[in-house]
C-alpha positions as CSV (number, residue, x, y, z in Angstrom):
1,X,22.2,35.7,-17.4
2,X,22.9,36.1,-13.7
3,X,22.0,34.2,-10.6
4,X,19.7,35.2,-7.7
5,X,19.2,33.5,-4.4
6,X,17.3,34.6,-1.3
7,X,16.6,33.2,2.1
8,X,14.3,34.1,5.1
9,X,13.8,31.9,8.1
10,X,15.4,30.8,11.4
11,X,18.9,30.2,10.2
12,X,21.7,32.7,9.5
13,X,21.3,33.7,5.9
14,X,24.8,34.4,4.7
15,X,26.2,30.8,4.6
16,X,23.0,29.6,2.8
17,X,23.4,32.5,0.3
18,X,27.0,31.7,-0.4
19,X,26.2,28.0,-0.9
20,X,23.3,28.9,-3.2
21,X,25.4,31.3,-5.2
22,X,28.2,28.7,-5.7
23,X,25.5,26.5,-7.3
24,X,24.5,29.3,-9.6
25,X,28.0,30.4,-10.7
26,X,27.4,28.8,-14.1
27,X,24.8,31.6,-14.7
28,X,27.3,34.4,-14.2
29,X,30.6,34.7,-12.5
30,X,32.1,38.2,-13.1
31,X,31.3,39.2,-9.5
32,X,29.1,38.2,-6.6
33,X,27.5,39.8,-3.5
34,X,25.1,39.3,-0.6
35,X,23.0,41.5,1.6
36,X,21.5,40.5,4.9
37,X,18.9,42.2,7.1
38,X,19.1,42.2,10.9
39,X,18.4,44.2,14.0
40,X,20.9,46.8,13.0
41,X,19.7,47.2,9.4
42,X,21.1,46.0,6.1
43,X,24.6,44.9,5.6
44,X,26.2,44.3,2.1
45,X,29.3,42.5,1.0
46,X,30.2,42.2,-2.7
47,X,33.3,41.5,-4.7
48,X,34.5,41.1,-8.3
49,X,35.6,37.5,-9.1
50,X,34.3,34.2,-8.0
51,X,31.8,33.3,-5.2
52,X,34.7,31.7,-3.3
53,X,36.4,35.0,-3.2
54,X,33.3,36.6,-1.7
55,X,32.9,33.9,0.9
56,X,36.5,34.1,2.0
57,X,36.2,37.8,2.4
58,X,32.9,38.0,4.4
59,X,33.1,39.9,7.7
60,X,33.1,37.6,10.7
61,X,29.9,39.1,12.1
62,X,27.8,39.2,9.0
63,X,24.5,38.1,10.7
64,X,20.9,38.3,9.6
65,X,18.1,35.8,9.1
66,X,16.9,37.4,5.8
67,X,19.1,37.9,2.8
68,X,19.6,38.1,-0.9
69,X,22.6,37.3,-3.1
70,X,23.7,37.5,-6.7
71,X,26.2,36.3,-9.2
72,X,26.7,38.8,-12.0
73,X,27.3,38.6,-15.8
74,X,28.2,42.1,-16.7
75,X,25.9,44.1,-19.0
76,X,26.2,47.7,-17.8
77,X,29.7,48.6,-16.6
78,X,32.8,46.5,-16.1
79,X,33.1,43.7,-13.5
80,X,34.3,45.4,-10.3
81,X,33.3,45.6,-6.7
82,X,31.2,48.7,-7.2
83,X,29.1,47.3,-10.1
84,X,28.5,44.0,-8.3
85,X,25.1,43.3,-6.9
86,X,23.3,43.9,-4.5
87,X,22.9,47.6,-5.1
88,X,21.6,49.9,-2.4
89,X,20.2,53.4,-2.1
90,X,23.5,54.5,-0.3
91,X,21.7,55.0,3.0
92,X,21.3,51.4,4.1
93,X,17.5,51.4,3.5
94,X,17.1,49.3,0.4
95,X,19.1,46.5,-1.3
96,X,18.2,44.9,-4.6
97,X,19.5,42.1,-6.9
98,X,18.4,42.1,-10.5
99,X,18.6,39.8,-13.5
100,X,17.8,41.3,-16.9
101,X,18.2,44.7,-18.6
102,X,16.4,48.0,-17.9
103,X,16.0,49.5,-21.3
104,X,15.2,53.0,-20.0
105,X,18.0,53.0,-17.4
106,X,19.7,56.0,-19.0
107,X,16.6,58.2,-18.6
108,X,16.0,57.0,-15.1
109,X,19.6,57.6,-14.1
110,X,19.4,61.1,-15.5
111,X,16.2,61.9,-13.6
112,X,17.8,60.7,-10.3
113,X,20.9,62.7,-10.9
114,X,18.8,65.8,-11.6
115,X,17.1,65.2,-8.2
116,X,20.5,65.3,-6.5
117,X,21.0,61.5,-6.2
118,X,24.7,60.4,-6.4
119,X,24.9,57.1,-8.3
120,X,27.8,54.9,-7.3
121,X,27.8,52.4,-10.1
122,X,27.6,52.1,-13.8
123,X,24.7,49.7,-13.7
124,X,21.1,49.9,-14.7
125,X,20.1,48.1,-11.5
126,X,21.1,50.8,-9.0
127,X,18.2,53.0,-10.0
128,X,15.8,50.4,-8.6
129,X,17.2,50.8,-5.1
130,X,17.0,54.6,-5.1
131,X,13.5,54.6,-6.6
132,X,12.1,52.2,-4.0
133,X,13.8,54.1,-1.2
134,X,12.2,57.4,-2.5
135,X,8.7,55.9,-2.9
136,X,6.0,57.4,-0.7
137,X,3.8,54.3,-0.8
138,X,3.1,52.7,2.6
139,X,3.9,49.0,1.9
140,X,7.0,47.5,0.4
141,X,4.8,45.7,-2.1
142,X,3.3,49.0,-3.2
143,X,6.7,50.7,-3.4
144,X,8.1,47.9,-5.6
145,X,5.0,47.8,-7.8
146,X,5.1,51.6,-8.3
147,X,8.7,51.5,-9.3
148,X,8.3,48.5,-11.6
149,X,5.5,50.3,-13.4
150,X,8.1,52.8,-14.6
151,X,10.6,50.2,-15.8
152,X,11.0,49.2,-19.4
153,X,12.8,46.0,-20.1
154,X,13.3,42.6,-18.4
155,X,13.8,41.8,-14.8
156,X,13.9,39.2,-12.1
157,X,14.3,41.2,-8.9
158,X,14.5,40.7,-5.1
159,X,14.3,43.5,-2.6
160,X,15.2,43.9,1.1
161,X,14.1,47.0,3.0
162,X,15.3,47.9,6.4
163,X,11.8,49.1,7.4
164,X,10.2,45.7,6.5
165,X,12.7,43.2,8.0
166,X,10.2,40.3,7.9
167,X,10.0,40.0,4.1
168,X,11.7,39.8,0.7
169,X,9.7,41.1,-2.2
170,X,10.4,39.6,-5.6
171,X,9.0,40.1,-9.1
172,X,9.5,38.7,-12.6
173,X,9.2,40.0,-16.1
174,X,11.2,38.0,-18.7
175,X,13.8,36.6,-16.3
176,X,13.1,33.4,-14.3
177,X,12.3,33.4,-10.6
178,X,11.0,30.8,-8.2
179,X,10.0,30.5,-4.6
180,X,11.0,27.5,-2.6
181,X,9.0,26.4,0.4
182,X,10.7,25.0,3.5
183,X,9.8,24.4,7.1
184,X,9.5,27.8,8.8
185,X,11.9,29.1,6.1
186,X,11.6,30.2,2.5
187,X,13.9,30.5,-0.4
188,X,14.1,32.6,-3.6
189,X,16.1,31.7,-6.6
190,X,16.5,32.1,-10.4
191,X,17.3,28.4,-10.7
192,X,16.3,25.3,-8.8
193,X,20.0,24.4,-8.5
194,X,20.4,27.1,-5.8
195,X,17.8,25.6,-3.4
196,X,17.4,21.9,-4.3
197,X,19.5,20.8,-1.3
198,X,16.9,22.4,1.0
199,X,13.6,22.1,-0.7
200,X,12.0,20.7,-3.9
201,X,8.6,22.3,-3.2
202,X,8.6,25.1,-5.7
203,X,6.3,27.8,-7.1
204,X,7.4,29.5,-10.4
205,X,6.5,33.1,-11.0
206,X,5.1,34.1,-14.3
207,X,5.9,37.3,-16.2
208,X,4.1,40.3,-14.6
209,X,3.9,38.6,-11.2
210,X,5.3,39.7,-7.8
211,X,5.5,37.8,-4.5
212,X,6.0,38.6,-0.8
213,X,8.1,36.0,0.9
214,X,8.2,35.7,4.7
215,X,9.5,32.9,6.9
216,X,6.0,31.5,7.2
217,X,5.0,31.4,3.5
218,X,4.4,33.5,0.4
219,X,1.8,35.6,-1.3
220,X,1.7,36.2,-5.0
221,X,0.3,39.2,-6.9
222,X,-0.4,40.2,-10.5
223,X,1.1,43.6,-11.4
224,X,-1.4,45.8,-13.3
225,X,-2.2,49.4,-13.8
226,X,-3.8,49.7,-10.4
227,X,-1.0,48.0,-8.4
228,X,-0.5,44.6,-7.1
229,X,-3.6,42.3,-7.0
230,X,-3.5,39.1,-5.0
231,X,-3.7,35.9,-6.9
232,X,-3.4,32.2,-6.0
233,X,-0.1,30.4,-6.7
234,X,0.4,27.0,-5.3
235,X,3.8,25.4,-4.8
236,X,4.4,21.9,-6.3
237,X,6.8,19.2,-5.5
238,X,9.5,18.7,-8.2
239,X,10.9,15.2,-8.7
240,X,14.6,15.8,-8.8
241,X,17.6,14.1,-7.2
242,X,19.8,16.8,-5.5
243,X,22.9,14.8,-6.4
244,X,22.2,15.4,-10.0
245,X,23.6,18.9,-9.4
246,X,26.9,17.6,-8.1
247,X,29.9,16.7,-10.3
248,X,30.7,13.7,-8.1
249,X,33.8,11.8,-9.0
250,X,34.2,13.8,-12.2
251,X,36.6,16.7,-12.4
252,X,34.1,18.9,-14.2
253,X,30.4,19.0,-14.9
254,X,31.0,18.9,-18.7
255,X,32.9,15.7,-18.4
256,X,30.2,14.2,-16.2
257,X,27.5,15.3,-18.6
258,X,29.3,13.9,-21.6
259,X,29.4,10.5,-20.0
260,X,25.8,10.8,-19.0
261,X,24.8,10.9,-22.7
262,X,24.1,7.1,-23.2
263,X,21.7,7.1,-20.1
264,X,20.2,10.4,-21.2
265,X,19.5,9.1,-24.7
266,X,17.8,6.0,-23.2
267,X,15.7,8.4,-21.1
268,X,14.4,10.6,-23.9
269,X,13.5,7.5,-26.0
270,X,11.9,5.5,-23.2
271,X,8.2,4.9,-23.6
272,X,8.1,6.9,-26.8
273,X,8.8,4.2,-29.4
274,X,6.0,2.1,-30.8
275,X,7.7,-0.9,-32.5
276,X,4.4,-2.5,-33.5
277,X,3.3,0.4,-35.7
278,X,6.8,1.7,-36.4
279,X,6.1,5.2,-35.0
280,X,6.6,7.3,-31.9
281,X,4.3,8.5,-29.1
282,X,4.6,12.2,-28.3
283,X,1.5,12.9,-26.2
284,X,2.9,16.3,-25.1
285,X,2.4,17.6,-28.6
286,X,-1.4,17.4,-28.4
287,X,-1.6,16.7,-32.1
288,X,-3.5,13.8,-33.6
289,X,-2.9,12.2,-37.0
290,X,-5.1,14.7,-38.8
291,X,-3.3,17.6,-37.1
292,X,0.0,16.2,-38.1
293,X,-1.1,15.8,-41.8
294,X,-2.1,19.4,-41.9
295,X,1.5,20.5,-41.1
296,X,3.1,21.7,-44.4
297,X,6.3,23.1,-43.0
298,X,8.5,22.8,-39.8
299,X,10.6,25.7,-38.5
300,X,13.0,25.1,-35.7
301,X,14.1,28.1,-33.6
302,X,17.1,28.1,-31.2
303,X,20.2,30.0,-30.2
304,X,23.9,28.8,-30.2
305,X,24.1,25.0,-30.0
306,X,20.3,24.7,-30.0
307,X,20.3,26.5,-33.4
308,X,23.0,24.2,-34.8
309,X,21.3,21.0,-33.6
310,X,18.1,22.6,-35.0
311,X,19.8,22.6,-38.4
312,X,20.6,18.9,-37.9
313,X,17.0,18.3,-36.9
314,X,15.6,20.2,-39.9
315,X,17.6,18.0,-42.3
316,X,16.4,14.9,-40.4
317,X,12.7,15.9,-40.6
318,X,13.0,16.7,-44.4
319,X,14.7,13.4,-45.0
320,X,12.4,11.1,-43.0
321,X,9.1,12.9,-43.1
322,X,9.5,14.7,-46.5
323,X,8.2,17.9,-44.9
324,X,10.0,21.1,-45.8
325,X,12.0,22.1,-42.7
326,X,14.5,24.7,-41.8
327,X,16.2,26.2,-38.7
328,X,16.6,29.8,-37.8
329,X,18.4,31.8,-35.1
330,X,15.6,32.7,-32.6
331,X,17.5,35.9,-31.8
332,X,16.8,37.3,-35.2
333,X,13.4,35.8,-35.9
334,X,10.9,38.4,-34.5
335,X,12.9,41.3,-35.8
336,X,12.4,40.5,-39.4
337,X,8.6,40.7,-39.0
338,X,8.2,37.0,-39.9
339,X,5.2,35.7,-41.9
340,X,3.5,33.2,-39.5
341,X,1.7,30.5,-41.4
342,X,-1.1,28.5,-39.9
343,X,0.1,25.2,-41.4
344,X,3.7,25.6,-40.1
345,X,4.8,23.9,-36.9
346,X,7.2,26.2,-35.0
347,X,9.6,24.4,-32.7
348,X,11.3,26.4,-29.9
349,X,14.5,24.7,-28.7
350,X,16.2,25.5,-25.4
351,X,17.9,23.5,-22.8
352,X,16.9,25.8,-19.9
353,X,13.6,26.8,-21.4
354,X,14.4,30.3,-20.3
355,X,16.4,31.6,-23.3
356,X,14.9,35.0,-23.7
357,X,15.4,35.3,-27.5
358,X,13.6,32.0,-28.0
359,X,10.9,32.9,-25.6
360,X,10.2,36.1,-27.4
361,X,10.0,34.2,-30.7
362,X,7.3,32.0,-29.2
363,X,5.4,35.0,-28.0
364,X,5.6,36.5,-31.5
365,X,4.3,33.3,-33.1
366,X,1.4,33.1,-30.7
367,X,0.6,36.8,-31.1
368,X,0.2,36.1,-34.8
369,X,-1.9,33.0,-34.4
370,X,0.8,30.5,-35.1
371,X,1.3,27.0,-33.7
372,X,4.4,26.6,-31.4
373,X,5.7,23.7,-29.4
374,X,8.7,23.7,-27.0
375,X,11.6,21.3,-26.9
376,X,13.1,22.0,-23.5
377,X,14.9,20.2,-20.7
378,X,13.5,22.0,-17.7
379,X,10.0,21.2,-16.6
380,X,7.9,24.2,-15.8
381,X,10.3,26.6,-17.6
382,X,9.1,29.8,-19.3
383,X,9.1,28.4,-22.8
384,X,7.3,25.2,-21.7
385,X,4.6,27.3,-20.1
386,X,4.3,29.8,-22.9
387,X,4.1,27.1,-25.6
388,X,1.8,24.9,-23.5
389,X,2.9,21.7,-25.3
390,X,6.0,20.1,-26.6
391,X,8.7,17.5,-25.9
392,X,10.6,17.3,-22.6
393,X,14.2,16.2,-23.1
394,X,14.6,14.2,-19.8
395,X,18.4,14.7,-19.9
396,X,18.6,15.6,-16.3
397,X,20.2,18.9,-15.0
398,X,22.9,20.3,-17.2
399,X,25.2,22.6,-15.4
400,X,28.2,23.1,-17.7
401,X,27.9,26.1,-20.0
402,X,28.8,24.0,-23.0
403,X,25.8,21.8,-23.8
404,X,26.4,18.1,-24.4
405,X,23.8,15.7,-23.2
406,X,20.9,18.2,-23.7
407,X,22.1,18.7,-27.3
408,X,22.1,15.0,-27.9
409,X,18.6,14.6,-26.5
410,X,17.4,17.6,-28.7
411,X,18.5,15.7,-31.8
412,X,16.7,12.5,-30.6
413,X,13.6,14.6,-29.9
414,X,13.7,15.7,-33.5
415,X,14.1,12.1,-34.6
416,X,11.0,11.2,-32.7
417,X,9.1,14.1,-34.2
418,X,10.3,13.2,-37.7
419,X,9.2,9.6,-37.1
420,X,5.7,10.6,-36.1
421,X,5.4,13.1,-38.9
422,X,6.8,10.6,-41.4
423,X,4.5,7.7,-40.4
424,X,1.3,9.8,-41.2
425,X,2.8,10.4,-44.6
426,X,5.1,8.3,-46.8
427,X,7.4,6.6,-44.3
428,X,6.5,2.9,-44.5
429,X,6.1,0.6,-41.6
430,X,9.3,-1.2,-42.5
431,X,11.2,2.1,-42.6
432,X,9.7,3.2,-39.3
433,X,10.8,-0.1,-37.6
434,X,14.3,0.3,-39.2
435,X,14.5,3.8,-37.6
436,X,13.4,2.6,-34.2
437,X,16.0,-0.2,-34.3
438,X,18.7,2.4,-35.1
439,X,17.5,4.7,-32.4
440,X,17.6,1.9,-29.9
441,X,21.3,1.2,-30.8
442,X,22.3,4.8,-30.4
443,X,23.0,4.8,-26.6
444,X,25.4,2.0,-27.0
445,X,27.1,3.6,-30.0
446,X,27.5,6.8,-28.0
447,X,29.2,4.8,-25.3
448,X,31.5,3.2,-27.8
449,X,32.7,6.7,-28.9
450,X,33.1,7.9,-25.3
451,X,35.3,4.8,-24.7
452,X,37.7,6.0,-27.3
453,X,38.4,9.3,-25.5
454,X,42.0,8.4,-24.6
455,X,42.8,7.9,-28.3
456,X,41.5,11.3,-29.2
457,X,43.6,13.1,-26.5
458,X,46.9,13.4,-28.6
459,X,44.8,14.9,-31.4
460,X,43.2,17.4,-29.0
461,X,46.6,18.5,-27.7
462,X,47.7,19.3,-31.3
463,X,44.5,21.2,-31.8
464,X,45.0,23.2,-28.6
465,X,48.4,24.4,-30.0
466,X,46.7,26.0,-33.0
467,X,45.5,29.6,-32.8
468,X,42.9,29.2,-35.5
469,X,41.0,26.2,-37.1
470,X,38.5,25.3,-39.8
471,X,35.6,22.9,-39.3
472,X,34.1,21.6,-42.6
473,X,31.2,19.4,-43.6
474,X,28.5,19.0,-46.3
475,X,24.7,18.7,-46.1
476,X,24.2,16.6,-42.9
477,X,27.8,17.2,-41.9
478,X,27.7,21.0,-42.0
479,X,25.7,21.7,-38.9
480,X,27.9,19.1,-37.2
481,X,30.9,21.2,-38.2
482,X,29.2,24.4,-36.9
483,X,28.5,22.7,-33.5
484,X,32.1,21.5,-33.4
485,X,33.5,24.9,-34.0
486,X,31.1,26.3,-31.4
487,X,32.3,23.9,-28.7
488,X,35.9,24.7,-29.4
489,X,35.3,28.4,-29.3
490,X,33.3,28.2,-26.1
491,X,35.7,26.4,-23.8
492,X,39.2,26.5,-25.4
493,X,39.0,30.1,-26.8
494,X,40.5,29.0,-30.1
495,X,39.3,30.8,-33.2
496,X,37.3,28.3,-35.1
497,X,35.1,28.8,-38.2
498,X,32.8,26.3,-39.9
499,X,32.3,26.2,-43.6
500,X,30.5,24.0,-46.1
501,X,33.3,21.8,-47.6
502,X,32.1,22.8,-51.0
503,X,32.6,26.5,-50.2
504,X,36.3,26.2,-49.4
505,X,37.4,26.9,-53.0
506,X,35.2,30.0,-53.1
507,X,37.4,31.9,-50.7
508,X,38.4,30.2,-47.4
509,X,41.1,28.0,-49.1
510,X,43.3,31.1,-49.2
511,X,43.8,30.8,-45.5
512,X,45.0,27.2,-45.5
513,X,48.6,27.0,-44.1
514,X,50.5,24.4,-42.1
515,X,49.6,26.4,-39.0
516,X,45.8,26.1,-39.6
517,X,44.3,22.6,-39.0
518,X,41.0,21.6,-40.5
519,X,38.6,19.3,-38.8
520,X,36.6,17.6,-41.5
521,X,33.3,15.7,-41.1
522,X,33.3,12.9,-43.6
523,X,30.4,10.4,-43.2
524,X,30.2,7.4,-45.5
525,X,27.4,8.8,-47.5
526,X,26.6,9.8,-51.1
527,X,29.1,12.7,-50.9
528,X,32.1,10.8,-49.5
529,X,34.1,10.9,-52.7
530,X,33.6,14.7,-53.1
531,X,34.5,15.2,-49.4
532,X,37.7,13.3,-49.8
533,X,38.6,15.2,-52.9
534,X,38.3,18.5,-51.0
535,X,40.6,17.1,-48.3
536,X,43.2,16.5,-51.0
537,X,43.0,20.2,-51.9
538,X,43.7,21.1,-48.2
539,X,46.6,18.6,-48.0
540,X,48.1,19.9,-51.2
541,X,48.5,23.3,-49.5
542,X,50.1,21.9,-46.4
543,X,47.0,22.0,-44.2
544,X,46.9,19.5,-41.3
545,X,43.7,17.4,-41.2
546,X,41.6,15.8,-38.5
547,X,39.0,13.6,-40.2
548,X,35.9,12.4,-38.3
549,X,34.5,9.5,-40.4
550,X,33.2,6.0,-40.5
551,X,35.1,2.7,-40.6
552,X,36.0,1.7,-44.1
553,X,36.1,5.2,-45.6
554,X,39.2,5.2,-47.8
555,X,41.2,8.4,-47.3
556,X,44.0,7.1,-49.6
557,X,47.4,8.7,-49.3
558,X,46.0,11.4,-47.0
559,X,46.7,9.2,-44.0
560,X,50.4,9.1,-45.0
561,X,50.6,12.9,-44.4
562,X,49.5,15.2,-41.6
563,X,46.2,13.6,-41.1
564,X,44.5,12.2,-38.0
565,X,41.5,9.9,-38.1
566,X,38.6,9.6,-35.6
567,X,36.0,6.9,-36.4
568,X,32.4,6.6,-35.1
569,X,30.0,3.7,-35.5
570,X,27.6,3.6,-38.4
571,X,23.9,4.3,-38.0
572,X,21.2,5.2,-40.5
573,X,22.5,8.1,-42.5
574,X,19.8,10.4,-41.1
575,X,21.0,9.7,-37.6
576,X,24.8,9.9,-38.3
577,X,25.1,13.6,-37.3
578,X,24.7,13.0,-33.6
579,X,27.3,10.3,-33.5
580,X,29.7,12.5,-35.5
581,X,29.1,15.3,-33.0
582,X,30.2,13.3,-29.9
583,X,34.0,13.2,-30.8
584,X,33.9,16.9,-31.3
585,X,32.7,17.4,-27.7
586,X,35.6,15.2,-26.5
587,X,38.1,17.1,-28.8
588,X,37.0,20.5,-27.4
589,X,37.0,19.3,-23.8
590,X,40.5,17.8,-24.1
591,X,41.9,20.9,-25.9
592,X,40.6,23.1,-23.1
593,X,42.0,20.7,-20.5
594,X,45.4,20.8,-22.2
595,X,45.3,24.6,-22.0
596,X,44.5,24.5,-18.3
597,X,41.1,26.4,-18.7
598,X,38.1,26.4,-16.4
599,X,35.9,24.3,-18.6
600,X,32.6,24.6,-16.8
601,X,32.8,28.4,-16.6
602,X,34.2,29.8,-19.9
603,X,35.0,33.5,-19.9
604,X,32.3,35.9,-20.9
605,X,29.6,33.2,-21.2
606,X,26.7,32.0,-19.0
607,X,24.5,29.0,-19.1
608,X,21.1,30.6,-19.3
609,X,20.8,33.6,-21.6
610,X,18.0,35.7,-20.2
611,X,18.9,39.0,-21.7
612,X,18.7,40.1,-25.4
């Protein structure tokens, strides 16, 4: 959940490292640091706080043409200058940056202390620097390989060594790492965003791989019991616009990404809808009609917002394809020793494609002979490679921690999957065409909602003043409520809980007061009358209401009291959840804005969760 960047070439490394770290700050921003190697050895600068604080405090003569940098999201020890990366051996010989968690760090720290080593930090990472410095192997590659063979846990690591000033050695196991190829210069990063301004020729490392990076190129190795064994790894050009990683005229990435949703929705649907046969084309699944008919159940696995949109997707698949479907938190999946069924399609959902909990779930499924696909946004990501097939979201880079456009495209990917599954079963041609027509209307409908943002702002300001809120919904509306509560918690830090509307009278109603607003999801569906009746129960107890609903829904005398109304366009009932979600993104954004918070970098959170 941290960011790594490295450079070796003909330019001074420090400015490039600082720029790269600033582009990775969404991956961790408790502290930051850089190390450079030069004629006089290694120099290190690190500081708690933001990357800009580090950049402003760099010594004037901080020179070196090889360097590594890091933005930290704290796991071991508080965020302070000492615990910031890079970590060293204390003698200026080795510097290391590390993403991941070393599970046997306590034992390794104890062993080092017993040997007389004085550990400066509280981190698990520092042991790596001391162990590499103490290694008696001749090459830096062999030193690193020897040390990593003793490590239990996950890592993406980059090492500098004063005795080997012409190289950076990197390795990966469970935490993303890539090598960028330039002209007489090379880059290392945990995310393409760090290097996209300088190169889009990229080689991704797989788990269990190591690379030596010099100004002239790179060599990759497979780590095994006998040490590093050279393997071939070719860099490939990535088709990406560097400007996609800029906020541009928008005051934040989240705002930019919310307004990119109509275009993103068009992108994920483009070329995948077959109006003639009322179905979808998803070639990346590698499943023909017979394979699709053999699927008896669908299980969607994700974390956070990906889990909640997975719940929306499961309801969508059941409704349209009439295949049993459910969603589960990927973080819990493998720990309950799941029964893997050969006729179940397991769908791993992740914006980054690097979410470690979801990646481990895929590995567990494959280990037991199951069939898994990925629904990811990042081409070449770990989940995409591990699953080997799936659906790319084509949402474009998403930088803000709070997911918006990727979440919308996840839902649409599930709609495409439901359409394809349904058309080989009981979904008629006419129904398929009706769904396609509704999908084609969605981008414009999303734009209509975004155009109402100014009208939502007064409601958001009232929400921001509340210390605690309820979000409620039923059936299709409940995962919408969960995602709405998630967004508000993530960026406004307001306590928000989601409940099924029907569950209010079974306990939560006791908490209703005039100080606790309820955001209610009330689509115009078969449950509208029951939903409105529950709102009367809240109003009778003085609870303020915000109702997200459709035009024409009669709320009666509720609107004469403390009740605000937000309307979204109608679609097919199965597609309503994504349109009902868009105003909740706006509501959370404007509430956080009213509170003066850093929306793109919410406290304690990071964009890509690469540790368990």
